[in-house]
FILUMTI-814685 format. One line per 10 residues: number of its first residue (from 0); for each residue x, y, z of C-alpha. Coordinates in nm, 3 decimals, padded with zeros to 5 digits. Layout:
residues N
NUM	X:Y:Z | ...
end
This chain:
residues 563
0	13.696:09.875:06.815 | 13.692:10.250:06.906 | 13.562:10.422:07.202 | 13.355:10.774:07.161 | 13.200:10.989:07.362 | 13.203:11.363:07.535 | 13.597:11.388:07.526 | 13.622:11.359:07.135 | 13.302:11.520:07.022 | 13.138:11.162:06.956
10	13.342:11.067:06.691 | 13.326:10.696:06.669 | 13.671:10.691:06.463 | 13.898:10.894:06.683 | 14.023:10.682:06.935 | 14.088:10.305:06.861 | 14.137:10.053:07.120 | 14.415:09.779:07.106 | 14.357:09.399:07.132 | 14.527:09.251:07.422
20	14.383:08.899:07.295 | 14.149:08.679:07.484 | 13.873:08.920:07.443 | 14.047:09.193:07.598 | 14.071:09.557:07.456 | 14.258:09.858:07.606 | 14.314:10.206:07.525 | 14.411:10.569:07.652 | 14.204:10.859:07.586 | 14.392:11.182:07.684
30	14.122:11.443:07.847 | 13.871:11.176:07.934 | 13.729:11.256:08.268 | 13.453:11.137:08.524 | 13.136:11.228:08.469 | 13.164:11.216:08.063 | 12.956:11.005:07.847 | 13.104:10.727:07.605 | 13.038:10.432:07.407 | 13.244:10.164:07.208
40	13.211:10.118:06.843 | 13.252:09.785:06.708 | 13.336:09.656:06.371 | 13.287:09.302:06.248 | 13.340:09.290:05.880 | 13.102:09.496:05.701 | 12.885:09.543:06.019 | 12.946:09.807:06.296 | 12.783:09.848:06.646 | 12.768:10.103:06.907
50	12.763:09.946:07.246 | 12.775:10.034:07.590 | 13.084:09.941:07.796 | 13.002:09.594:07.976 | 13.225:09.700:08.264 | 13.065:10.049:08.272 | 13.021:10.169:08.621 | 12.766:10.393:08.558 | 12.514:10.447:08.275 | 12.252:10.716:08.218
60	11.994:10.462:08.188 | 11.952:10.079:08.060 | 11.938:10.211:07.676 | 12.139:10.508:07.747 | 12.533:10.549:07.755 | 12.802:10.454:07.993 | 12.942:10.720:08.220 | 13.319:10.739:08.323 | 13.306:10.664:08.714 | 13.584:10.700:08.965
70	13.570:10.503:09.246 | 13.822:10.658:09.418 | 13.677:10.985:09.421 | 13.396:10.881:09.689 | 13.455:10.986:10.029 | 13.404:10.691:10.267 | 13.486:10.840:10.586 | 13.692:10.564:10.715 | 13.398:10.334:10.649 | 13.484:09.939:10.620
80	13.259:09.634:10.583 | 13.167:09.474:10.928 | 12.962:09.174:10.903 | 12.848:09.025:11.221 | 12.941:08.666:11.299 | 12.683:08.450:11.134 | 12.525:08.312:11.435 | 12.452:08.651:11.521 | 12.287:08.775:11.209 | 11.933:08.901:11.173
90	11.850:08.995:10.816 | 11.599:09.244:10.686 | 11.506:09.200:10.301 | 11.421:09.535:10.111 | 11.342:09.647:09.781 | 11.478:10.000:09.731 | 11.213:10.093:09.481 | 10.937:10.043:09.756 | 11.097:10.052:10.105 | 11.102:10.429:10.135
100	10.729:10.472:10.127 | 10.745:10.707:09.851 | 10.423:10.963:09.814 | 10.205:10.755:09.546 | 10.165:10.427:09.361 | 10.372:10.384:09.039 | 10.642:10.626:09.194 | 11.009:10.473:09.230 | 11.171:10.514:09.602 | 11.522:10.664:09.594
110	11.817:10.555:09.818 | 11.773:10.878:09.994 | 11.432:10.746:10.094 | 11.540:10.417:10.204 | 11.833:10.591:10.435 | 11.558:10.810:10.593 | 11.375:10.476:10.716 | 11.689:10.315:10.846 | 11.648:10.433:11.213 | 11.330:10.220:11.183
120	11.539:09.912:11.140 | 11.759:10.032:11.427 | 11.477:10.034:11.662 | 11.355:09.704:11.533 | 11.668:09.546:11.608 | 11.809:09.378:11.307 | 12.144:09.419:11.227 | 12.169:09.339:10.851 | 11.994:09.439:10.536 | 11.963:09.231:10.222
130	11.904:09.451:09.909 | 11.735:09.342:09.617 | 11.922:09.358:09.299 | 12.074:09.698:09.256 | 12.241:09.647:08.890 | 12.058:09.866:08.616 | 11.774:09.689:08.490 | 11.514:09.766:08.213 | 11.308:10.091:08.312 | 11.284:10.227:08.607
140	11.062:10.013:08.816 | 11.147:09.632:08.855 | 11.202:09.363:09.126 | 11.579:09.394:09.005 | 11.618:09.032:08.851 | 11.653:09.140:08.491 | 12.008:09.288:08.495 | 12.103:09.485:08.193 | 12.424:09.637:08.319 | 12.560:09.417:08.628
150	12.853:09.690:08.711 | 12.610:09.972:08.706 | 12.415:10.068:09.000 | 12.035:10.148:08.896 | 12.013:10.500:08.793 | 11.656:10.549:08.895 | 11.759:10.488:09.253 | 12.041:10.730:09.239 | 12.342:10.567:09.111 | 12.650:10.476:09.226
160	12.742:10.735:09.473 | 12.392:10.718:09.624 | 12.434:10.348:09.697 | 12.768:10.389:09.849 | 12.617:10.672:10.090 | 12.324:10.396:10.158 | 12.580:10.144:10.264 | 12.799:10.409:10.473 | 12.491:10.508:10.650 | 12.385:10.146:10.725
170	12.730:10.081:10.870 | 12.707:10.393:11.064 | 12.423:10.238:11.249 | 12.546:09.883:11.284 | 12.360:09.745:10.994 | 12.554:09.520:10.751 | 12.461:09.517:10.364 | 12.407:09.189:10.207 | 12.362:09.248:09.813 | 12.152:09.015:09.585
180	12.304:08.965:09.266 | 12.170:08.796:08.944 | 12.413:08.534:08.763 | 12.171:08.281:08.644 | 12.080:08.505:08.338 | 12.091:08.858:08.203 | 11.817:09.064:08.106 | 11.642:08.961:07.874 | 11.579:09.292:07.771 | 11.769:09.614:07.721
190	12.105:09.395:07.681 | 12.389:09.555:07.482 | 12.540:09.239:07.563 | 12.308:09.062:07.322 | 12.501:08.972:07.004 | 12.761:09.212:07.123 | 12.976:09.210:06.825 | 12.716:09.102:06.583 | 12.793:08.727:06.584 | 12.549:08.452:06.719
200	12.454:08.130:06.629 | 12.088:07.958:06.631 | 11.933:08.320:06.695 | 12.105:08.313:07.046 | 12.290:08.586:07.218 | 12.629:08.576:07.091 | 12.971:08.557:07.250 | 12.860:08.619:07.596 | 12.603:08.356:07.585 | 12.540:08.010:07.521
210	12.412:07.926:07.181 | 12.257:07.625:07.212 | 12.017:07.478:07.445 | 12.207:07.585:07.743 | 12.124:07.914:07.708 | 11.751:07.839:07.817 | 11.621:07.959:08.167 | 11.264:08.023:08.306 | 11.341:08.439:08.215 | 11.444:08.384:07.867
220	11.756:08.206:07.643 | 11.989:08.463:07.845 | 12.217:08.222:08.030 | 12.575:08.345:08.018 | 12.808:08.087:07.881 | 13.022:08.003:08.206 | 13.263:07.803:08.018 | 13.408:08.127:07.825 | 13.697:08.266:08.050 | 13.608:08.622:07.972
230	13.247:08.554:08.088 | 13.382:08.386:08.403 | 13.624:08.670:08.500 | 13.357:08.917:08.402 | 13.122:08.748:08.695 | 13.383:08.701:08.932 | 13.498:09.064:08.869 | 13.137:09.189:08.955 | 13.090:08.990:09.255 | 13.427:09.124:09.385
240	13.347:09.491:09.303 | 13.038:09.488:09.540 | 13.275:09.397:09.816 | 13.558:09.594:09.719 | 13.421:09.927:09.579 | 13.064:09.924:09.741 | 13.179:09.770:10.098 | 12.909:09.516:10.092 | 12.914:09.269:10.353 | 12.811:08.988:10.159
250	12.603:08.868:09.841 | 12.308:08.646:09.782 | 12.293:08.492:09.462 | 11.973:08.455:09.298 | 11.849:08.099:09.203 | 12.186:07.901:09.175 | 12.021:07.630:09.016 | 11.996:07.754:08.731 | 12.359:07.818:08.710 | 12.461:07.462:08.768
260	12.157:07.293:08.578 | 11.987:07.308:08.228 | 11.682:07.095:08.150 | 11.759:06.882:08.417 | 12.121:06.812:08.325 | 12.419:06.905:08.536 | 12.610:07.201:08.399 | 12.971:07.160:08.551 | 13.103:07.510:08.449 | 12.838:07.695:08.633
270	12.939:07.468:08.949 | 13.298:07.546:08.909 | 13.216:07.913:08.843 | 13.002:07.920:09.177 | 13.295:07.769:09.354 | 13.539:08.015:09.227 | 13.330:08.295:09.364 | 13.288:08.171:09.690 | 13.677:08.094:09.719 | 13.758:08.407:09.583
280	13.541:08.608:09.867 | 13.672:08.389:10.116 | 14.027:08.462:10.016 | 13.987:08.830:09.958 | 13.721:08.940:10.197 | 13.727:08.699:10.489 | 13.464:08.739:10.727 | 13.204:08.838:10.464 | 12.914:08.602:10.368 | 12.803:08.427:10.089
290	12.448:08.329:10.054 | 12.291:08.081:09.786 | 11.916:08.083:09.681 | 11.875:07.704:09.588 | 11.568:07.591:09.729 | 11.630:07.224:09.650 | 11.770:07.139:10.004 | 12.130:07.031:09.852 | 12.352:07.000:10.117 | 12.645:07.042:09.878
300	12.584:07.403:09.840 | 12.726:07.479:10.184 | 12.975:07.237:10.169 | 13.358:07.344:10.184 | 13.522:07.013:10.065 | 13.617:06.970:09.690 | 13.275:06.858:09.596 | 13.091:07.157:09.768 | 12.982:07.496:09.621 | 13.145:07.665:09.929
310	12.872:07.897:10.034 | 12.823:08.001:10.397 | 12.460:07.968:10.393 | 12.145:07.915:10.173 | 11.787:07.996:10.184 | 11.600:07.704:10.337 | 11.295:07.582:10.148 | 11.276:07.296:10.436 | 11.169:07.554:10.680 | 10.960:07.809:10.475
320	10.737:07.587:10.283 | 10.620:07.362:10.585 | 10.576:07.659:10.805 | 10.377:07.864:10.619 | 10.174:07.558:10.492 | 10.092:07.491:10.890 | 10.025:07.870:10.959 | 09.796:07.929:10.685 | 09.597:07.576:10.733 | 09.245:07.685:10.842
330	09.148:07.396:11.024 | 09.339:07.294:11.371 | 09.265:06.955:11.313 | 09.435:06.970:10.960 | 09.736:07.113:11.077 | 10.064:06.900:11.171 | 10.297:07.031:11.469 | 10.525:06.749:11.369 | 10.576:06.913:11.037 | 10.695:07.200:11.230
340	10.899:07.017:11.444 | 11.089:06.865:11.123 | 11.109:07.216:10.991 | 11.296:07.360:11.292 | 11.519:07.038:11.329 | 11.641:07.047:10.938 | 11.979:07.154:10.871 | 12.270:07.111:10.620 | 12.552:06.959:10.847 | 12.584:07.300:11.030
350	12.252:07.474:11.137 | 12.368:07.814:11.082 | 12.429:07.709:10.714 | 12.039:07.802:10.651 | 11.857:08.135:10.624 | 11.498:08.115:10.776 | 11.193:08.311:10.709 | 10.843:08.300:10.632 | 10.812:08.577:10.399 | 11.047:08.695:10.143
360	10.987:08.846:09.777 | 10.923:08.533:09.615 | 10.682:08.382:09.911 | 10.465:08.683:09.871 | 10.424:08.752:09.521 | 10.383:08.524:09.203 | 10.036:08.367:09.315 | 10.120:08.384:09.691 | 10.011:08.677:09.965 | 10.183:08.781:10.272
370	10.118:08.539:10.569 | 09.852:08.741:10.712 | 09.675:08.780:10.397 | 09.702:08.393:10.325 | 09.563:08.338:10.704 | 09.242:08.524:10.616 | 09.205:08.686:10.281 | 08.909:08.890:10.363 | 09.030:08.992:10.709 | 09.401:09.020:10.710
380	09.433:09.222:11.026 | 09.203:09.031:11.206 | 09.276:08.787:11.521 | 09.372:08.447:11.336 | 09.598:08.634:11.096 | 09.792:08.826:11.371 | 09.813:08.556:11.618 | 09.923:08.279:11.367 | 10.158:08.522:11.175 | 10.346:08.621:11.477
390	10.368:08.254:11.565 | 10.563:08.219:11.242 | 10.790:08.525:11.354 | 10.860:08.357:11.696 | 10.945:08.024:11.504 | 11.182:08.215:11.301 | 11.367:08.386:11.578 | 11.404:08.084:11.784 | 11.482:07.812:11.585 | 11.844:07.740:11.464
400	11.955:07.939:11.150 | 11.984:08.273:11.026 | 11.660:08.442:11.099 | 11.529:08.686:10.797 | 11.209:08.901:10.762 | 11.078:09.071:10.465 | 11.005:09.462:10.455 | 10.674:09.552:10.637 | 10.646:09.234:10.797 | 10.675:09.365:11.119
410	10.403:09.595:11.069 | 10.164:09.353:10.919 | 10.196:09.473:10.570 | 09.891:09.310:10.374 | 09.829:09.197:10.028 | 10.126:09.087:09.793 | 10.466:09.246:09.731 | 10.482:09.471:09.392 | 10.749:09.686:09.290 | 10.519:09.970:09.221
420	10.337:10.004:09.545 | 10.542:10.138:09.827 | 10.532:09.994:10.185 | 10.241:10.153:10.383 | 10.433:10.318:10.655 | 10.118:10.415:10.854 | 10.084:10.076:10.952 | 10.391:10.104:11.151 | 10.168:10.328:11.383 | 09.865:10.145:11.362
430	10.060:09.811:11.440 | 10.323:09.974:11.653 | 10.291:09.664:11.930 | 10.336:09.418:11.656 | 10.653:09.592:11.571 | 10.763:09.589:11.952 | 10.691:09.193:11.924 | 10.955:09.161:11.645 | 11.187:09.368:11.836 | 11.144:09.172:12.157
440	11.228:08.860:11.953 | 11.506:08.998:11.788 | 11.660:09.088:12.125 | 11.596:08.756:12.281 | 11.782:08.611:11.957 | 12.045:08.817:11.995 | 12.078:08.771:12.363 | 12.046:09.152:12.442 | 11.912:09.086:12.781 | 12.192:08.856:12.869
450	11.948:08.554:12.951 | 11.903:08.378:12.618 | 12.246:08.295:12.496 | 12.116:07.964:12.375 | 11.910:08.107:12.071 | 12.279:08.225:11.899 | 12.410:07.863:11.958 | 12.362:07.534:11.749 | 12.224:07.328:12.022 | 11.840:07.200:11.954
460	11.638:06.933:12.130 | 11.295:06.894:12.014 | 11.169:06.727:12.289 | 10.768:06.751:12.324 | 10.550:06.701:12.023 | 10.197:06.649:12.061 | 10.007:06.596:11.733 | 09.695:06.570:11.894 | 09.671:06.910:12.057 | 09.926:07.090:11.832
470	10.186:07.153:12.146 | 10.555:07.176:12.064 | 10.839:07.242:12.307 | 11.204:07.260:12.217 | 11.523:07.353:12.367 | 11.812:07.561:12.236 | 12.173:07.598:12.389 | 12.517:07.730:12.308 | 12.687:07.607:12.601 | 12.447:07.501:12.833
480	12.353:07.641:13.197 | 12.179:07.935:13.340 | 12.143:08.237:13.121 | 12.231:07.994:12.795 | 11.978:07.728:12.767 | 11.629:07.835:12.643 | 11.299:07.661:12.657 | 11.043:07.750:12.373 | 10.662:07.632:12.390 | 10.452:07.665:12.079
490	10.059:07.616:12.110 | 09.952:07.618:11.750 | 09.583:07.556:11.823 | 09.295:07.787:11.881 | 09.253:07.670:12.237 | 09.444:07.756:12.576 | 09.637:07.491:12.726 | 09.663:07.506:13.091 | 09.909:07.314:13.329 | 10.051:07.070:13.060
500	10.335:06.866:13.195 | 10.692:06.921:12.960 | 11.005:06.828:13.019 | 11.296:07.062:13.142 | 11.659:07.057:13.066 | 11.759:07.167:13.463 | 11.596:07.180:13.782 | 11.490:07.537:13.954 | 11.305:07.849:13.854 | 11.244:07.913:13.484
510	11.152:08.256:13.393 | 10.895:08.369:13.140 | 11.085:08.597:12.891 | 10.847:08.635:12.614 | 10.423:08.591:12.566 | 10.331:08.646:12.234 | 09.964:08.644:12.377 | 10.061:08.980:12.569 | 09.850:09.259:12.510 | 10.118:09.500:12.498
520	10.142:09.347:12.124 | 09.810:09.405:12.035 | 09.435:09.496:12.174 | 09.307:09.178:12.017 | 09.539:08.938:12.205 | 09.420:08.764:12.521 | 09.694:08.821:12.782 | 09.667:08.458:12.885 | 09.806:08.398:13.221 | 10.132:08.193:13.147
530	10.356:08.204:13.426 | 10.720:08.114:13.545 | 10.762:07.729:13.572 | 10.929:07.542:13.884 | 11.114:07.234:13.759 | 11.104:06.932:13.962 | 11.326:06.604:13.959 | 11.103:06.354:13.767 | 11.161:06.225:13.405 | 10.947:06.381:13.125
540	10.998:06.391:12.756 | 11.325:06.235:12.802 | 11.467:06.472:13.023 | 11.533:06.462:13.391 | 11.331:06.734:13.517 | 10.961:06.857:13.444 | 10.731:07.125:13.518 | 10.358:07.266:13.403 | 10.326:07.520:13.150 | 10.003:07.712:13.052
550	09.986:07.883:12.707 | 09.742:08.117:12.534 | 09.589:08.036:12.205 | 09.827:08.037:11.878 | 10.115:08.174:12.124 | 10.461:08.110:12.183 | 10.622:08.132:12.530 | 11.001:08.156:12.571 | 11.180:08.066:12.895 | 11.537:08.084:13.036
560	11.705:08.070:13.391 | 11.896:08.401:13.536 | 12.270:08.381:13.479
end
C-alpha cells in the first residue's frame, strides 16, 4: 500500500505505508503539507486500486481526491460547545443547501448563505439548529443521507473551514449546533469504500460492509459491518470528530432501527455500537446531546441501564403522527381530541427524552407535504391552514418534550421539501405575523417573561378532554406555584366556545399570556375575545378550583399567574 499525490508528483510507487496490523497502516511523507491532494494505491495480488483515504478530512468532491487538512490551523477565537440544558432546548432543523434562499431553483446554497440568515433564527428565539447531514455525498445536491466520505464536509457547501465558521457564528449568537449523521448505511453511490481492497463476497461491498443478507437496507446493500473492529472504530472516530474538531453540541443519528435490526432480526453488534457511541460521548463530551431517530416508540433507545442504547432523546412518532393526523382531518366530527391528549402525555420514562414536532424533513416529503398544504391543498395560505397549523405549533411548544420546527415552518412555507428548491424568504415578510406567533410561543416555552416556568418542566396533567366539542385543557409545571403553573386551552373545532367551565390548579387570577387567534398574527384571525380567568373554589375536572374560559375557533390559549 502506498500514498501518492501532489507531494511526490503523483508517483504511486514512491511512498510506501507500513502495516500496523488489525487493518491499520501508517507512513510519514516528508514535504507533504495541508492543501495538497492525495490518494492511496492498494495492491491485492495482481490487482491494484487507487482509493481516497476513508479518513480524509477534506475531498475535492465525492469522486475526486483526498485533501490534506490541518484541523489545528483554524482559528476558533476561543469558541467552545455550549449546549443548553435539555429542558431548555428549542430546535430548528435546517438543510444547508436550501436554507439560505439561493437565487434560483436548482442552485446549491452555501454555508455563507446560511450564516447570513442566522440572525433570523435569533429573532425567532430558537437556541439550537439541527443540521441535516454535512458529510460529502454524491453530486452537489442532496438531502445528505447518502454519505460517500463521512469524515469530509460536503465540498459544495464550502468544506471544513466554512462549516467551522458556521458553527462558530452559531455559537456567537447563542445557537447550539446538532449534527445529523448517517451510520445505518453508506452511499450507495460514489463509494470508494466499496470493495476497497478488491475483495468481496456474494457481489457485496467487501471489507467495510456485510457480505451477506445483513448488508440489505432500504437504501441499498451498503450496511457497514458493525461486527468488524476497524469499522466500529471508524464510526466512533467519526462521531467524536464532529464533537472535537467541529465543536458541535450534539448528534442526531439517522434511522437507528437499521443499525440494530435487519429483515426483522436483531443485530446485536449494531446495538452495541450505538451504546459505545453514546457512552463515548457521555464520557468525553459531557453536556452534549445524543438524539436518535427510531420512530418505533422503543423505550430502550433512551434507557441508560445495561439494556438501553443510552441516547438522551429520540424523535417521537407517538407525537408527530397522531397530531398531524388530527390537524389535517377536514371534518371536525371525525377529529379526536383524545388522540391529541394521548400524544401530549406520551413519554419514554422521562418526558424530556423525546423530540416533538409536526414537520421534519421526512414528514414534509416522500409523499407528504407541509402541514398547511395537507390541510388545504388548493389554498395552503387560507384560514383553515393558518389556524390549524398554528394550533400544531402551540401544541409543540407547550407539550412536555424537546420542541423542534422545520425550516420555513415559521412563515408558512408550503408544498413539500426538495433539496433543489430554496426557501422562499419573501414569505417571511408576507407572513411576519405568523413568525411573531412562533416567536411568542418560543418565548413562553423558554420562560423569557418569567411567568411560564412550568413549560420547561416535566409536570403534566391533562384534566379536560371533551371529545364532543374537541376541547382540551392541560396543566404544565416545574415546581408548582405562581409564575410556574401553566394552563393550556386547545379548541380544535371551527366553532368558538364561550364560558366553558374548566378545572384550575389554584385560586386567584389566571392571566391570559397567549391567544393564537390574535389579529397581530394574521389578518385572517378573528381576535376572539378571550380573557383572564378568576378561579373559584369548587371542584372541576378533578381539581379543587374552577373558572370559565372562552376560546376562538382552532385556537390555543396559555394562562399563568403572576409570580
